[in-house]
mmCIF file as Biopython writes it, N, C-alpha, C and O atoms, coordinates in Angstrom:
data_model
#
loop_
_atom_site.group_PDB
_atom_site.id
_atom_site.type_symbol
_atom_site.label_atom_id
_atom_site.label_alt_id
_atom_site.label_comp_id
_atom_site.label_asym_id
_atom_site.label_entity_id
_atom_site.label_seq_id
_atom_site.pdbx_PDB_ins_code
_atom_site.Cartn_x
_atom_site.Cartn_y
_atom_site.Cartn_z
_atom_site.occupancy
_atom_site.B_iso_or_equiv
_atom_site.auth_seq_id
_atom_site.auth_asym_id
_atom_site.pdbx_PDB_model_num
ATOM 1   N N  . MET A ? 1  ? 23.828  34.392  -9.436  1.0 0.0 1  A 1 
ATOM 2   C CA . MET A ? 1  ? 23.953  33.408  -8.438  1.0 0.0 1  A 1 
ATOM 3   C C  . MET A ? 1  ? 22.604  33.242  -7.697  1.0 0.0 1  A 1 
ATOM 4   O O  . MET A ? 1  ? 22.126  32.117  -7.550  1.0 0.0 1  A 1 
ATOM 5   N N  . ILE A ? 2  ? 21.999  34.329  -7.238  1.0 0.0 2  A 1 
ATOM 6   C CA . ILE A ? 2  ? 20.723  34.228  -6.572  1.0 0.0 2  A 1 
ATOM 7   C C  . ILE A ? 2  ? 19.673  33.773  -7.557  1.0 0.0 2  A 1 
ATOM 8   O O  . ILE A ? 2  ? 18.798  32.976  -7.219  1.0 0.0 2  A 1 
ATOM 9   N N  . ALA A ? 3  ? 19.758  34.290  -8.804  1.0 0.0 3  A 1 
ATOM 10  C CA . ALA A ? 3  ? 18.760  33.967  -9.847  1.0 0.0 3  A 1 
ATOM 11  C C  . ALA A ? 3  ? 18.848  32.477  -10.122 1.0 0.0 3  A 1 
ATOM 12  O O  . ALA A ? 3  ? 17.809  31.846  -10.319 1.0 0.0 3  A 1 
ATOM 13  N N  . ASN A ? 4  ? 20.049  31.874  -10.145 1.0 0.0 4  A 1 
ATOM 14  C CA . ASN A ? 4  ? 20.200  30.452  -10.394 1.0 0.0 4  A 1 
ATOM 15  C C  . ASN A ? 4  ? 19.574  29.631  -9.268  1.0 0.0 4  A 1 
ATOM 16  O O  . ASN A ? 4  ? 18.926  28.611  -9.500  1.0 0.0 4  A 1 
ATOM 17  N N  . ALA A ? 5  ? 19.789  30.107  -8.052  1.0 0.0 5  A 1 
ATOM 18  C CA . ALA A ? 5  ? 19.247  29.401  -6.864  1.0 0.0 5  A 1 
ATOM 19  C C  . ALA A ? 5  ? 17.717  29.452  -6.918  1.0 0.0 5  A 1 
ATOM 20  O O  . ALA A ? 5  ? 17.067  28.435  -6.678  1.0 0.0 5  A 1 
ATOM 21  N N  . LEU A ? 6  ? 17.132  30.606  -7.225  1.0 0.0 6  A 1 
ATOM 22  C CA . LEU A ? 6  ? 15.645  30.703  -7.299  1.0 0.0 6  A 1 
ATOM 23  C C  . LEU A ? 6  ? 15.123  29.849  -8.457  1.0 0.0 6  A 1 
ATOM 24  O O  . LEU A ? 6  ? 14.056  29.245  -8.347  1.0 0.0 6  A 1 
ATOM 25  N N  . GLN A ? 7  ? 15.864  29.796  -9.559  1.0 0.0 7  A 1 
ATOM 26  C CA . GLN A ? 7  ? 15.393  28.924  -10.696 1.0 0.0 7  A 1 
ATOM 27  C C  . GLN A ? 7  ? 15.426  27.491  -10.300 1.0 0.0 7  A 1 
ATOM 28  O O  . GLN A ? 7  ? 14.510  26.732  -10.616 1.0 0.0 7  A 1 
ATOM 29  N N  . ASP A ? 8  ? 16.516  27.085  -9.578  1.0 0.0 8  A 1 
ATOM 30  C CA . ASP A ? 8  ? 16.556  25.684  -9.117  1.0 0.0 8  A 1 
ATOM 31  C C  . ASP A ? 8  ? 15.459  25.346  -8.152  1.0 0.0 8  A 1 
ATOM 32  O O  . ASP A ? 8  ? 14.868  24.269  -8.237  1.0 0.0 8  A 1 
ATOM 33  N N  . VAL A ? 9  ? 15.169  26.248  -7.226  1.0 0.0 9  A 1 
ATOM 34  C CA . VAL A ? 9  ? 14.065  26.009  -6.295  1.0 0.0 9  A 1 
ATOM 35  C C  . VAL A ? 9  ? 12.722  25.949  -7.025  1.0 0.0 9  A 1 
ATOM 36  O O  . VAL A ? 9  ? 11.875  25.116  -6.701  1.0 0.0 9  A 1 
ATOM 37  N N  . SER A ? 10 ? 12.531  26.815  -7.989  1.0 0.0 10 A 1 
ATOM 38  C CA . SER A ? 10 ? 11.330  26.816  -8.788  1.0 0.0 10 A 1 
ATOM 39  C C  . SER A ? 10 ? 11.163  25.495  -9.541  1.0 0.0 10 A 1 
ATOM 40  O O  . SER A ? 10 ? 10.079  24.911  -9.550  1.0 0.0 10 A 1 
ATOM 41  N N  . THR A ? 11 ? 12.210  25.044  -10.152 1.0 0.0 11 A 1 
ATOM 42  C CA . THR A ? 11 ? 12.200  23.809  -10.872 1.0 0.0 11 A 1 
ATOM 43  C C  . THR A ? 11 ? 11.873  22.624  -9.945  1.0 0.0 11 A 1 
ATOM 44  O O  . THR A ? 11 ? 11.093  21.733  -10.282 1.0 0.0 11 A 1 
ATOM 45  N N  . SER A ? 12 ? 12.491  22.659  -8.793  1.0 0.0 12 A 1 
ATOM 46  C CA . SER A ? 12 ? 12.232  21.540  -7.834  1.0 0.0 12 A 1 
ATOM 47  C C  . SER A ? 12 ? 10.789  21.534  -7.363  1.0 0.0 12 A 1 
ATOM 48  O O  . SER A ? 12 ? 10.187  20.468  -7.235  1.0 0.0 12 A 1 
ATOM 49  N N  . VAL A ? 13 ? 10.237  22.685  -7.108  1.0 0.0 13 A 1 
ATOM 50  C CA . VAL A ? 13 ? 8.868   22.857  -6.674  1.0 0.0 13 A 1 
ATOM 51  C C  . VAL A ? 13 ? 7.929   22.290  -7.763  1.0 0.0 13 A 1 
ATOM 52  O O  . VAL A ? 13 ? 7.022   21.516  -7.457  1.0 0.0 13 A 1 
ATOM 53  N N  . ARG A ? 14 ? 8.149   22.670  -9.002  1.0 0.0 14 A 1 
ATOM 54  C CA . ARG A ? 14 ? 7.356   22.159  -10.113 1.0 0.0 14 A 1 
ATOM 55  C C  . ARG A ? 14 ? 7.399   20.651  -10.234 1.0 0.0 14 A 1 
ATOM 56  O O  . ARG A ? 14 ? 6.373   20.001  -10.436 1.0 0.0 14 A 1 
ATOM 57  N N  . LYS A ? 15 ? 8.589   20.102  -10.109 1.0 0.0 15 A 1 
ATOM 58  C CA . LYS A ? 15 ? 8.663   18.641  -10.203 1.0 0.0 15 A 1 
ATOM 59  C C  . LYS A ? 15 ? 7.990   17.957  -9.071  1.0 0.0 15 A 1 
ATOM 60  O O  . LYS A ? 15 ? 7.354   16.922  -9.271  1.0 0.0 15 A 1 
ATOM 61  N N  . LEU A ? 16 ? 8.102   18.502  -7.858  1.0 0.0 16 A 1 
ATOM 62  C CA . LEU A ? 16 ? 7.493   17.988  -6.665  1.0 0.0 16 A 1 
ATOM 63  C C  . LEU A ? 16 ? 5.911   18.042  -6.841  1.0 0.0 16 A 1 
ATOM 64  O O  . LEU A ? 16 ? 5.209   17.077  -6.540  1.0 0.0 16 A 1 
ATOM 65  N N  . THR A ? 17 ? 5.425   19.161  -7.317  1.0 0.0 17 A 1 
ATOM 66  C CA . THR A ? 17 ? 3.987   19.335  -7.504  1.0 0.0 17 A 1 
ATOM 67  C C  . THR A ? 17 ? 3.488   18.336  -8.546  1.0 0.0 17 A 1 
ATOM 68  O O  . THR A ? 17 ? 2.421   17.741  -8.390  1.0 0.0 17 A 1 
ATOM 69  N N  . LYS A ? 18 ? 4.261   18.162  -9.594  1.0 0.0 18 A 1 
ATOM 70  C CA . LYS A ? 18 ? 3.802   17.260  -10.688 1.0 0.0 18 A 1 
ATOM 71  C C  . LYS A ? 18 ? 3.775   15.840  -10.193 1.0 0.0 18 A 1 
ATOM 72  O O  . LYS A ? 18 ? 2.812   15.117  -10.449 1.0 0.0 18 A 1 
ATOM 73  N N  . SER A ? 19 ? 4.848   15.401  -9.461  1.0 0.0 19 A 1 
ATOM 74  C CA . SER A ? 19 ? 4.860   14.015  -8.960  1.0 0.0 19 A 1 
ATOM 75  C C  . SER A ? 19 ? 3.831   13.808  -7.893  1.0 0.0 19 A 1 
ATOM 76  O O  . SER A ? 19 ? 3.305   12.700  -7.782  1.0 0.0 19 A 1 
ATOM 77  N N  . THR A ? 20 ? 3.500   14.824  -7.079  1.0 0.0 20 A 1 
ATOM 78  C CA . THR A ? 20 ? 2.508   14.663  -6.004  1.0 0.0 20 A 1 
ATOM 79  C C  . THR A ? 20 ? 1.138   14.521  -6.712  1.0 0.0 20 A 1 
ATOM 80  O O  . THR A ? 20 ? 0.303   13.717  -6.296  1.0 0.0 20 A 1 
ATOM 81  N N  . GLY A ? 21 ? 0.920   15.302  -7.772  1.0 0.0 21 A 1 
ATOM 82  C CA . GLY A ? 21 ? -0.375  15.223  -8.525  1.0 0.0 21 A 1 
ATOM 83  C C  . GLY A ? 21 ? -0.555  13.806  -9.121  1.0 0.0 21 A 1 
ATOM 84  O O  . GLY A ? 21 ? -1.645  13.234  -9.117  1.0 0.0 21 A 1 
ATOM 85  N N  . LYS A ? 22 ? 0.548   13.289  -9.622  1.0 0.0 22 A 1 
ATOM 86  C CA . LYS A ? 22 ? 0.434   11.928  -10.220 1.0 0.0 22 A 1 
ATOM 87  C C  . LYS A ? 22 ? 0.143   10.909  -9.154  1.0 0.0 22 A 1 
ATOM 88  O O  . LYS A ? 22 ? -0.680  10.018  -9.363  1.0 0.0 22 A 1 
ATOM 89  N N  . ALA A ? 23 ? 0.787   11.013  -8.031  1.0 0.0 23 A 1 
ATOM 90  C CA . ALA A ? 23 ? 0.583   10.058  -6.953  1.0 0.0 23 A 1 
ATOM 91  C C  . ALA A ? 23 ? -0.914  10.191  -6.445  1.0 0.0 23 A 1 
ATOM 92  O O  . ALA A ? 23 ? -1.584  9.198   -6.161  1.0 0.0 23 A 1 
ATOM 93  N N  . ALA A ? 24 ? -1.356  11.396  -6.358  1.0 0.0 24 A 1 
ATOM 94  C CA . ALA A ? 24 ? -2.777  11.595  -5.868  1.0 0.0 24 A 1 
ATOM 95  C C  . ALA A ? 24 ? -3.714  10.996  -6.897  1.0 0.0 24 A 1 
ATOM 96  O O  . ALA A ? 24 ? -4.704  10.377  -6.507  1.0 0.0 24 A 1 
ATOM 97  N N  . TRP A ? 25 ? -3.458  11.145  -8.195  1.0 0.0 25 A 1 
ATOM 98  C CA . TRP A ? 25 ? -4.341  10.577  -9.212  1.0 0.0 25 A 1 
ATOM 99  C C  . TRP A ? 25 ? -4.328  9.038   -9.152  1.0 0.0 25 A 1 
ATOM 100 O O  . TRP A ? 25 ? -5.376  8.402   -9.264  1.0 0.0 25 A 1 
ATOM 101 N N  . ILE A ? 26 ? -3.176  8.467   -8.981  1.0 0.0 26 A 1 
ATOM 102 C CA . ILE A ? 26 ? -3.092  6.990   -8.900  1.0 0.0 26 A 1 
ATOM 103 C C  . ILE A ? 26 ? -3.820  6.502   -7.645  1.0 0.0 26 A 1 
ATOM 104 O O  . ILE A ? 26 ? -4.561  5.522   -7.723  1.0 0.0 26 A 1 
ATOM 105 N N  . ALA A ? 27 ? -3.637  7.145   -6.502  1.0 0.0 27 A 1 
ATOM 106 C CA . ALA A ? 27 ? -4.273  6.741   -5.288  1.0 0.0 27 A 1 
ATOM 107 C C  . ALA A ? 27 ? -5.783  6.892   -5.412  1.0 0.0 27 A 1 
ATOM 108 O O  . ALA A ? 27 ? -6.526  5.991   -5.022  1.0 0.0 27 A 1 
ATOM 109 N N  . GLY A ? 28 ? -6.253  8.026   -5.953  1.0 0.0 28 A 1 
ATOM 110 C CA . GLY A ? 28 ? -7.662  8.227   -6.088  1.0 0.0 28 A 1 
ATOM 111 C C  . GLY A ? 28 ? -8.322  7.242   -7.031  1.0 0.0 28 A 1 
ATOM 112 O O  . GLY A ? 28 ? -9.411  6.737   -6.757  1.0 0.0 28 A 1 
ATOM 113 N N  . THR A ? 29 ? -7.669  6.978   -8.123  1.0 0.0 29 A 1 
ATOM 114 C CA . THR A ? 29 ? -8.230  6.051   -9.120  1.0 0.0 29 A 1 
ATOM 115 C C  . THR A ? 29 ? -8.251  4.624   -8.505  1.0 0.0 29 A 1 
ATOM 116 O O  . THR A ? 29 ? -9.228  3.890   -8.651  1.0 0.0 29 A 1 
ATOM 117 N N  . ALA A ? 30 ? -7.190  4.270   -7.841  1.0 0.0 30 A 1 
ATOM 118 C CA . ALA A ? 30 ? -7.181  2.906   -7.237  1.0 0.0 30 A 1 
ATOM 119 C C  . ALA A ? 30 ? -8.308  2.771   -6.222  1.0 0.0 30 A 1 
ATOM 120 O O  . ALA A ? 30 ? -8.967  1.733   -6.160  1.0 0.0 30 A 1 
ATOM 121 N N  . PHE A ? 31 ? -8.539  3.843   -5.403  1.0 0.0 31 A 1 
ATOM 122 C CA . PHE A ? 31 ? -9.601  3.844   -4.422  1.0 0.0 31 A 1 
ATOM 123 C C  . PHE A ? 31 ? -10.931 3.643   -5.099  1.0 0.0 31 A 1 
ATOM 124 O O  . PHE A ? 31 ? -11.740 2.841   -4.632  1.0 0.0 31 A 1 
ATOM 125 N N  . LEU A ? 32 ? -11.186 4.347   -6.191  1.0 0.0 32 A 1 
ATOM 126 C CA . LEU A ? 32 ? -12.440 4.235   -6.855  1.0 0.0 32 A 1 
ATOM 127 C C  . LEU A ? 32 ? -12.635 2.875   -7.497  1.0 0.0 32 A 1 
ATOM 128 O O  . LEU A ? 32 ? -13.742 2.337   -7.460  1.0 0.0 32 A 1 
ATOM 129 N N  . VAL A ? 33 ? -11.623 2.320   -8.066  1.0 0.0 33 A 1 
ATOM 130 C CA . VAL A ? 33 ? -11.741 1.032   -8.756  1.0 0.0 33 A 1 
ATOM 131 C C  . VAL A ? 33 ? -11.752 -0.154  -7.800  1.0 0.0 33 A 1 
ATOM 132 O O  . VAL A ? 33 ? -12.418 -1.149  -8.087  1.0 0.0 33 A 1 
ATOM 133 N N  . LEU A ? 34 ? -11.052 -0.091  -6.693  1.0 0.0 34 A 1 
ATOM 134 C CA . LEU A ? 34 ? -10.880 -1.234  -5.806  1.0 0.0 34 A 1 
ATOM 135 C C  . LEU A ? 34 ? -11.792 -1.129  -4.569  1.0 0.0 34 A 1 
ATOM 136 O O  . LEU A ? 34 ? -12.491 -2.092  -4.252  1.0 0.0 34 A 1 
ATOM 137 N N  . ILE A ? 35 ? -11.803 -0.010  -3.881  1.0 0.0 35 A 1 
ATOM 138 C CA . ILE A ? 35 ? -12.447 0.048   -2.590  1.0 0.0 35 A 1 
ATOM 139 C C  . ILE A ? 35 ? -13.915 0.343   -2.655  1.0 0.0 35 A 1 
ATOM 140 O O  . ILE A ? 35 ? -14.702 -0.244  -1.912  1.0 0.0 35 A 1 
ATOM 141 N N  . VAL A ? 36 ? -14.309 1.261   -3.549  1.0 0.0 36 A 1 
ATOM 142 C CA . VAL A ? 36 ? -15.770 1.587   -3.596  1.0 0.0 36 A 1 
ATOM 143 C C  . VAL A ? 36 ? -16.672 0.366   -3.957  1.0 0.0 36 A 1 
ATOM 144 O O  . VAL A ? 36 ? -17.713 0.185   -3.324  1.0 0.0 36 A 1 
ATOM 145 N N  . PRO A ? 37 ? -16.296 -0.475  -4.962  1.0 0.0 37 A 1 
ATOM 146 C CA . PRO A ? 37 ? -17.108 -1.665  -5.141  1.0 0.0 37 A 1 
ATOM 147 C C  . PRO A ? 37 ? -17.171 -2.600  -3.990  1.0 0.0 37 A 1 
ATOM 148 O O  . PRO A ? 37 ? -18.201 -3.232  -3.753  1.0 0.0 37 A 1 
ATOM 149 N N  . LEU A ? 38 ? -16.036 -2.709  -3.228  1.0 0.0 38 A 1 
ATOM 150 C CA . LEU A ? 38 ? -16.031 -3.494  -2.055  1.0 0.0 38 A 1 
ATOM 151 C C  . LEU A ? 38 ? -17.025 -2.933  -1.005  1.0 0.0 38 A 1 
ATOM 152 O O  . LEU A ? 38 ? -17.784 -3.694  -0.404  1.0 0.0 38 A 1 
ATOM 153 N N  . ILE A ? 39 ? -17.014 -1.624  -0.796  1.0 0.0 39 A 1 
ATOM 154 C CA . ILE A ? 39 ? -17.942 -0.983  0.171   1.0 0.0 39 A 1 
ATOM 155 C C  . ILE A ? 39 ? -19.365 -1.273  -0.293  1.0 0.0 39 A 1 
ATOM 156 O O  . ILE A ? 39 ? -20.192 -1.632  0.544   1.0 0.0 39 A 1 
ATOM 157 N N  . ILE A ? 40 ? -19.696 -1.144  -1.558  1.0 0.0 40 A 1 
ATOM 158 C CA . ILE A ? 40 ? -21.035 -1.352  -2.109  1.0 0.0 40 A 1 
ATOM 159 C C  . ILE A ? 40 ? -21.440 -2.801  -1.839  1.0 0.0 40 A 1 
ATOM 160 O O  . ILE A ? 40 ? -22.558 -3.060  -1.392  1.0 0.0 40 A 1 
ATOM 161 N N  . GLU A ? 41 ? -20.541 -3.740  -2.107  1.0 0.0 41 A 1 
ATOM 162 C CA . GLU A ? 41 ? -20.885 -5.148  -1.917  1.0 0.0 41 A 1 
ATOM 163 C C  . GLU A ? 41 ? -21.119 -5.509  -0.450  1.0 0.0 41 A 1 
ATOM 164 O O  . GLU A ? 41 ? -22.000 -6.309  -0.135  1.0 0.0 41 A 1 
ATOM 165 N N  . MET A ? 42 ? -20.330 -4.919  0.438   1.0 0.0 42 A 1 
ATOM 166 C CA . MET A ? 42 ? -20.475 -5.114  1.831   1.0 0.0 42 A 1 
ATOM 167 C C  . MET A ? 42 ? -21.860 -4.583  2.366   1.0 0.0 42 A 1 
ATOM 168 O O  . MET A ? 42 ? -22.495 -5.161  3.248   1.0 0.0 42 A 1 
ATOM 169 N N  . ASP A ? 43 ? -22.251 -3.454  1.758   1.0 0.0 43 A 1 
ATOM 170 C CA . ASP A ? 43 ? -23.566 -2.905  2.107   1.0 0.0 43 A 1 
ATOM 171 C C  . ASP A ? 43 ? -24.676 -3.790  1.636   1.0 0.0 43 A 1 
ATOM 172 O O  . ASP A ? 43 ? -25.659 -4.003  2.346   1.0 0.0 43 A 1 
ATOM 173 N N  . ARG A ? 44 ? -24.528 -4.316  0.427   1.0 0.0 44 A 1 
ATOM 174 C CA . ARG A ? 44 ? -25.612 -5.219  -0.122  1.0 0.0 44 A 1 
ATOM 175 C C  . ARG A ? 44 ? -25.686 -6.507  0.742   1.0 0.0 44 A 1 
ATOM 176 O O  . ARG A ? 44 ? -26.782 -6.998  1.013   1.0 0.0 44 A 1 
ATOM 177 N N  . GLU A ? 45 ? -24.547 -7.043  1.164   1.0 0.0 45 A 1 
ATOM 178 C CA . GLU A ? 45 ? -24.531 -8.193  2.020   1.0 0.0 45 A 1 
ATOM 179 C C  . GLU A ? 45 ? -25.209 -7.926  3.307   1.0 0.0 45 A 1 
ATOM 180 O O  . GLU A ? 45 ? -25.999 -8.748  3.772   1.0 0.0 45 A 1 
ATOM 181 N N  . GLN A ? 46 ? -24.932 -6.802  3.906   1.0 0.0 46 A 1 
ATOM 182 C CA . GLN A ? 46 ? -25.546 -6.454  5.204   1.0 0.0 46 A 1 
ATOM 183 C C  . GLN A ? 46 ? -27.100 -6.277  5.033   1.0 0.0 46 A 1 
ATOM 184 O O  . GLN A ? 46 ? -27.867 -6.660  5.917   1.0 0.0 46 A 1 
ATOM 185 N N  . GLN A ? 47 ? -27.529 -5.707  3.911   1.0 0.0 47 A 1 
ATOM 186 C CA . GLN A ? 47 ? -28.933 -5.560  3.662   1.0 0.0 47 A 1 
ATOM 187 C C  . GLN A ? 47 ? -29.633 -6.965  3.493   1.0 0.0 47 A 1 
ATOM 188 O O  . GLN A ? 47 ? -30.758 -7.175  3.946   1.0 0.0 47 A 1 
ATOM 189 N N  . ALA A ? 48 ? -28.910 -7.893  2.826   1.0 0.0 48 A 1 
ATOM 190 C CA . ALA A ? 48 ? -29.423 -9.226  2.639   1.0 0.0 48 A 1 
ATOM 191 C C  . ALA A ? 48 ? -29.580 -9.922  3.963   1.0 0.0 48 A 1 
ATOM 192 O O  . ALA A ? 48 ? -30.598 -10.558 4.235   1.0 0.0 48 A 1 
ATOM 193 N N  . VAL A ? 49 ? -28.525 -9.792  4.812   1.0 0.0 49 A 1 
ATOM 194 C CA . VAL A ? 49 ? -28.577 -10.437 6.168   1.0 0.0 49 A 1 
ATOM 195 C C  . VAL A ? 49 ? -29.746 -9.796  7.016   1.0 0.0 49 A 1 
ATOM 196 O O  . VAL A ? 49 ? -30.472 -10.506 7.711   1.0 0.0 49 A 1 
ATOM 197 N N  . ASP A ? 50 ? -29.889 -8.513  6.936   1.0 0.0 50 A 1 
ATOM 198 C CA . ASP A ? 50 ? -31.001 -7.865  7.655   1.0 0.0 50 A 1 
ATOM 199 C C  . ASP A ? 50 ? -32.340 -8.346  7.184   1.0 0.0 50 A 1 
ATOM 200 O O  . ASP A ? 50 ? -33.245 -8.585  7.985   1.0 0.0 50 A 1 
ATOM 201 N N  . PHE A ? 51 ? -32.476 -8.496  5.838   1.0 0.0 51 A 1 
ATOM 202 C CA . PHE A ? 51 ? -33.731 -8.982  5.279   1.0 0.0 51 A 1 
ATOM 203 C C  . PHE A ? 51 ? -34.015 -10.438 5.696   1.0 0.0 51 A 1 
ATOM 204 O O  . PHE A ? 51 ? -35.152 -10.784 6.017   1.0 0.0 51 A 1 
ATOM 205 N N  . GLU A ? 52 ? -32.978 -11.282 5.688   1.0 0.0 52 A 1 
ATOM 206 C CA . GLU A ? 52 ? -33.146 -12.603 6.119   1.0 0.0 52 A 1 
ATOM 207 C C  . GLU A ? 52 ? -33.584 -12.710 7.600   1.0 0.0 52 A 1 
ATOM 208 O O  . GLU A ? 52 ? -34.434 -13.524 7.962   1.0 0.0 52 A 1 
ATOM 209 N N  . ASN A ? 53 ? -32.960 -11.845 8.440   1.0 0.0 53 A 1 
ATOM 210 C CA . ASN A ? 53 ? -33.356 -11.842 9.854   1.0 0.0 53 A 1 
ATOM 211 C C  . ASN A ? 53 ? -34.804 -11.366 9.996   1.0 0.0 53 A 1 
ATOM 212 O O  . ASN A ? 53 ? -35.535 -11.887 10.838  1.0 0.0 53 A 1 
ATOM 213 N N  . GLN A ? 54 ? -35.217 -10.427 9.225   1.0 0.0 54 A 1 
ATOM 214 C CA . GLN A ? 54 ? -36.576 -9.968  9.335   1.0 0.0 54 A 1 
ATOM 215 C C  . GLN A ? 54 ? -37.545 -11.076 8.897   1.0 0.0 54 A 1 
ATOM 216 O O  . GLN A ? 54 ? -38.584 -11.268 9.528   1.0 0.0 54 A 1 
ATOM 217 N N  . GLN A ? 55 ? -37.227 -11.774 7.865   1.0 0.0 55 A 1 
ATOM 218 C CA . GLN A ? 55 ? -38.045 -12.876 7.371   1.0 0.0 55 A 1 
ATOM 219 C C  . GLN A ? 55 ? -38.121 -13.966 8.463   1.0 0.0 55 A 1 
ATOM 220 O O  . GLN A ? 55 ? -39.198 -14.474 8.774   1.0 0.0 55 A 1 
ATOM 221 N N  . MET A ? 56 ? -36.952 -14.310 9.033   1.0 0.0 56 A 1 
ATOM 222 C CA . MET A ? 56 ? -36.926 -15.339 10.059  1.0 0.0 56 A 1 
ATOM 223 C C  . MET A ? 56 ? -37.775 -14.932 11.276  1.0 0.0 56 A 1 
ATOM 224 O O  . MET A ? 56 ? -38.495 -15.756 11.841  1.0 0.0 56 A 1 
ATOM 225 N N  . ASN A ? 57 ? -37.684 -13.670 11.665  1.0 0.0 57 A 1 
ATOM 226 C CA . ASN A ? 57 ? -38.451 -13.195 12.783  1.0 0.0 57 A 1 
ATOM 227 C C  . ASN A ? 57 ? -39.920 -13.173 12.442  1.0 0.0 57 A 1 
ATOM 228 O O  . ASN A ? 57 ? -40.744 -13.409 13.326  1.0 0.0 57 A 1 
ATOM 229 N N  . ALA A ? 58 ? -40.289 -12.904 11.215  1.0 0.0 58 A 1 
ATOM 230 C CA . ALA A ? 58 ? -41.690 -12.888 10.826  1.0 0.0 58 A 1 
ATOM 231 C C  . ALA A ? 58 ? -42.233 -14.343 10.804  1.0 0.0 58 A 1 
ATOM 232 O O  . ALA A ? 58 ? -43.400 -14.570 11.123  1.0 0.0 58 A 1 
ATOM 233 N N  . LEU A ? 59 ? -41.411 -15.289 10.440  1.0 0.0 59 A 1 
ATOM 234 C CA . LEU A ? 59 ? -41.908 -16.702 10.437  1.0 0.0 59 A 1 
ATOM 235 C C  . LEU A ? 59 ? -41.922 -17.298 11.782  1.0 0.0 59 A 1 
ATOM 236 O O  . LEU A ? 59 ? -42.821 -18.091 12.065  1.0 0.0 59 A 1 
ATOM 237 N N  . THR A ? 60 ? -41.017 -16.994 12.634  1.0 0.0 60 A 1 
ATOM 238 C CA . THR A ? 60 ? -40.930 -17.588 13.938  1.0 0.0 60 A 1 
ATOM 239 C C  . THR A ? 60 ? -41.755 -16.833 15.008  1.0 0.0 60 A 1 
ATOM 240 O O  . THR A ? 60 ? -42.064 -17.350 16.081  1.0 0.0 60 A 1 
ATOM 241 N N  . GLY A ? 61 ? -42.090 -15.574 14.645  1.0 0.0 61 A 1 
ATOM 242 C CA . GLY A ? 61 ? -42.872 -14.744 15.646  1.0 0.0 61 A 1 
ATOM 243 C C  . GLY A ? 61 ? -42.045 -14.114 16.706  1.0 0.0 61 A 1 
ATOM 244 O O  . GLY A ? 61 ? -42.582 -13.482 17.616  1.0 0.0 61 A 1 
ATOM 245 N N  . SER A ? 62 ? -40.732 -14.267 16.623  1.0 0.0 62 A 1 
ATOM 246 C CA . SER A ? 62 ? -39.869 -13.646 17.660  1.0 0.0 62 A 1 
ATOM 247 C C  . SER A ? 62 ? -39.564 -12.145 17.262  1.0 0.0 62 A 1 
ATOM 248 O O  . SER A ? 62 ? -39.643 -11.758 16.096  1.0 0.0 62 A 1 
ATOM 249 N N  . SER A ? 63 ? -39.235 -11.389 18.246  1.0 0.0 63 A 1 
ATOM 250 C CA . SER A ? 63 ? -38.962 -9.960  18.030  1.0 0.0 63 A 1 
ATOM 251 C C  . SER A ? 63 ? -37.506 -9.705  17.982  1.0 0.0 63 A 1 
ATOM 252 O O  . SER A ? 63 ? -36.735 -10.537 18.461  1.0 0.0 63 A 1 
ATOM 253 N N  . THR A ? 64 ? -37.063 -8.583  17.422  1.0 0.0 64 A 1 
ATOM 254 C CA . THR A ? 64 ? -35.655 -8.298  17.372  1.0 0.0 64 A 1 
ATOM 255 C C  . THR A ? 64 ? -35.121 -7.709  18.654  1.0 0.0 64 A 1 
ATOM 256 O O  . THR A ? 64 ? -33.910 -7.516  18.766  1.0 0.0 64 A 1 
ATOM 257 N N  . SER A ? 65 ? -35.969 -7.411  19.639  1.0 0.0 65 A 1 
ATOM 258 C CA . SER A ? 65 ? -35.537 -6.804  20.882  1.0 0.0 65 A 1 
ATOM 259 C C  . SER A ? 65 ? -34.823 -7.822  21.785  1.0 0.0 65 A 1 
ATOM 260 O O  . SER A ? 65 ? -34.057 -7.417  22.661  1.0 0.0 65 A 1 
ATOM 261 N N  . ASP A ? 66 ? -35.051 -9.132  21.599  1.0 0.0 66 A 1 
ATOM 262 C CA . ASP A ? 66 ? -34.403 -10.128 22.396  1.0 0.0 66 A 1 
ATOM 263 C C  . ASP A ? 66 ? -33.101 -10.612 21.748  1.0 0.0 66 A 1 
ATOM 264 O O  . ASP A ? 66 ? -32.506 -11.561 22.259  1.0 0.0 66 A 1 
ATOM 265 N N  . GLY A ? 67 ? -32.627 -10.004 20.644  1.0 0.0 67 A 1 
ATOM 266 C CA . GLY A ? 67 ? -31.378 -10.358 20.034  1.0 0.0 67 A 1 
ATOM 267 C C  . GLY A ? 67 ? -31.485 -11.680 19.247  1.0 0.0 67 A 1 
ATOM 268 O O  . GLY A ? 67 ? -30.456 -12.245 18.878  1.0 0.0 67 A 1 
ATOM 269 N N  . GLY A ? 68 ? -32.627 -12.153 18.998  1.0 0.0 68 A 1 
ATOM 270 C CA . GLY A ? 68 ? -32.726 -13.375 18.230  1.0 0.0 68 A 1 
ATOM 271 C C  . GLY A ? 68 ? -32.506 -14.642 19.068  1.0 0.0 68 A 1 
ATOM 272 O O  . GLY A ? 68 ? -32.398 -15.740 18.521  1.0 0.0 68 A 1 
ATOM 273 N N  . ALA A ? 69 ? -32.439 -14.486 20.395  1.0 0.0 69 A 1 
ATOM 274 C CA . ALA A ? 69 ? -32.181 -15.628 21.227  1.0 0.0 69 A 1 
ATOM 275 C C  . ALA A ? 69 ? -33.406 -16.485 21.498  1.0 0.0 69 A 1 
ATOM 276 O O  . ALA A ? 69 ? -33.295 -17.671 21.810  1.0 0.0 69 A 1 
ATOM 277 N N  . GLY A ? 70 ? -34.574 -15.870 21.375  1.0 0.0 70 A 1 
ATOM 278 C CA . GLY A ? 70 ? -35.871 -16.613 21.616  1.0 0.0 70 A 1 
ATOM 279 C C  . GLY A ? 70 ? -36.077 -16.663 23.095  1.0 0.0 70 A 1 
ATOM 280 O O  . GLY A ? 70 ? -35.222 -16.260 23.883  1.0 0.0 70 A 1 
ATOM 281 N N  . SER A ? 71 ? -37.261 -17.179 23.467  1.0 0.0 71 A 1 
ATOM 282 C CA . SER A ? 71 ? -37.575 -17.320 24.909  1.0 0.0 71 A 1 
ATOM 283 C C  . SER A ? 71 ? -37.228 -18.715 25.377  1.0 0.0 71 A 1 
ATOM 284 O O  . SER A ? 71 ? -37.374 -19.694 24.646  1.0 0.0 71 A 1 
ATOM 285 N N  . ALA A ? 72 ? -36.747 -18.785 26.663  1.0 0.0 72 A 1 
ATOM 286 C CA . ALA A ? 72 ? -36.300 -20.066 27.177  1.0 0.0 72 A 1 
ATOM 287 C C  . ALA A ? 72 ? -37.410 -20.719 28.019  1.0 0.0 72 A 1 
ATOM 288 O O  . ALA A ? 72 ? -37.222 -21.816 28.544  1.0 0.0 72 A 1 
#
């Protein structure tokens, strides 16, 4: 009786561990495939915006300390 209960608990724990591992694999893979490229693209876009702002400031002679508002 106790042996059967321990065997049932052991089987349940194995199944839970296996299904948790599968879920973690799916979540990790989805993160790598979907989210990481998005993060990389957002970083590239921010770098492009920063570069454009630097070029604009170089052409207009304004500094970044005034927030790009220019002098009135």
